[in-house]
N, C-alpha and C positions, 0 to 999 in steps of 0.2 A: 853538192855543187858549187863549184868554186864561181864568185860573182866582183864584177869590177869595186876598188875602194873609191872610185871617182870615174865620172863621166864628166867630158869638158866639151859644152857646147858654144858658139858665138859664129859671127859674120865673119865672112873671108877677111882673112886679114887681122882677126883678133888676137891673133896666137897661139890657136888650139895646138900646133904642132912644136911649137917654141916651148909653151908653158908647161906641156904633157909631158915630153923630153925632161925638162928640169924638175918638174915634180915626181918623173920616175926616178931621177938621180937620189933626190932629198928622202923619199920615201923608201928608197932601196926597193922599188918595186918592177914588174915588168911593163912595158905599156907597147899598147894595142893601138896602131893607127889606122881608123876603118881605110882612109883614102887609099893605105898601103896596102892593105887588104884587098881591096878593089883592084888597083895595080898588078899584083900577086896572080888573082883571080882569072881576068882579064888579059894579062899579059902586054898592058899597055898603060901609058900614063891616065890619071880619071880624066885629064881633060880630052885626050883623044876618045876616048871610053865616050864620054859624054857626045863629043861631036858626033861620032861613028852611029851609035845608037840611039842617041835623041835623049831629051831630058826623062820623057816620059821611063823607058826601059832602064836607065841607067838610074832612077830612082829608083825603082825595083830593087834593080841588082844592090845598091846602096841599101835598101830597109833590110835583104838578107843577111847581107855583111854585117850589119851592125846587130842584128838578131843573133848571130855568132859570137860578135866581139863580146856582145853583153853576158857570155856563158865565163868571160876569160877573168883572172884576176887581176891586180893593180889599175893602171890608169887606161883609160879609155878615152881616145881623141875620139869626135865627131867630125865629119866634113861638115860646112856651114850649111849644106841645105838639108841634111836628114831631119832635123825637126819638120820638114814640109808632112812627111810621113805621119800619120793619126797611129797606126800600128805604133813606132818607134816611141813617140810621145808617151802612148799607153805605157810600153814596155821600160822608160825612163823613170814613172813613177815608183818604182821600188829603189833605185838608185840615187845615190846623193851624185847630184848634177850639181857640176859649176858654170853659170855662165861668164864666159870673158865678153864685157861690154866694151866697144870700142867705140869713138863719137865715127859720125859718117867722114868728117873733115879726113879722118886719119887711117880709116880704112880705105878709102879712097887714094889716099897717100903711098901707104904700105903696098897696095896691088896695082897701082896704075904701071903699066907699061910690060904686065908680067902676060905671057901670051899662054899660059896653061890653065888660065880659067875663062872657058866659053861661056859660062853663065855670067861674065860678067862684061862680055865682049858688047858694046854699044856706041853708037856715034858720040855719045856724051854720056863718057863714062861715069861722072860725081852722078848724074841725075839717076842714070838707072842705079847706081849705087844707093842712092838715096829711098830709092823705091822698092829695093829688094830689101834693104834696111828695117823700113818701116813695116811691110806686110811680114817679114818673120819674125821682128822683135817681141809680138806678143807670144808666140811661141814659145820663145827664147824662154823667156819670163814665165810661160806656163809651165816648163819643164823644171827651173830652175830651184836649185834648194840655197843657192848663194851666190850672188851676183860679184865679180872682181872686176873694176875697170883696169883695162889694160892698155889704154892710150896715153894716159900721162904717168905711167910709171915706168920704172925699169922691168925687166921680166924676172929678178930677183926680189923684188919688192911686190910684185904681184905673187910669186910662190910663197913669200914671205907671210903676204895676207891669207891665203888659202890654206898654208899650213897651222897661222892662227885659228883661222874659223874650225881647221879639222880638231885641234887642241879643246878649244870650248865646245864642241859637238861631244868631244869624248868624254870628257869632263862632264856632261849634261849627262850622259848614261853612266855616269860612275855615280850620281847620286840619288 
């Protein structure tokens, strides 16, 4: 059974999709983006699925899609809320998980004005993002094998940092 080489987690705006695409190219491995799998399965955008079905049903679908994605080789990029599922966190225990960390301020900047993220829809987007981030941060840290800061570095530098981690980990396995 093939399993992913890497799984990317992080809050909205951390760059899971962007870094996932770049790692996929750098490592010559396929990318599975669970948000895209949800969209394919449901025939609509993640934001619309979330709005139409509600968060509890959306999270059930996400959990099923993540379980499927973790059977695939390459790089897997998870949606920001995937770690809310205990079953998903348990499944991630057997994988190399990269936590893309971003500051609250940068996460808010990157996601402000986006209409496709109903989970961030609030009267005070900055405070809502901060609360969401503070609640999820321990979950990201729980599943992470490695943490890469994505807010103060270019995507190329983040990818280089992750590749350095992989090289060091591969070297440890050979010792």
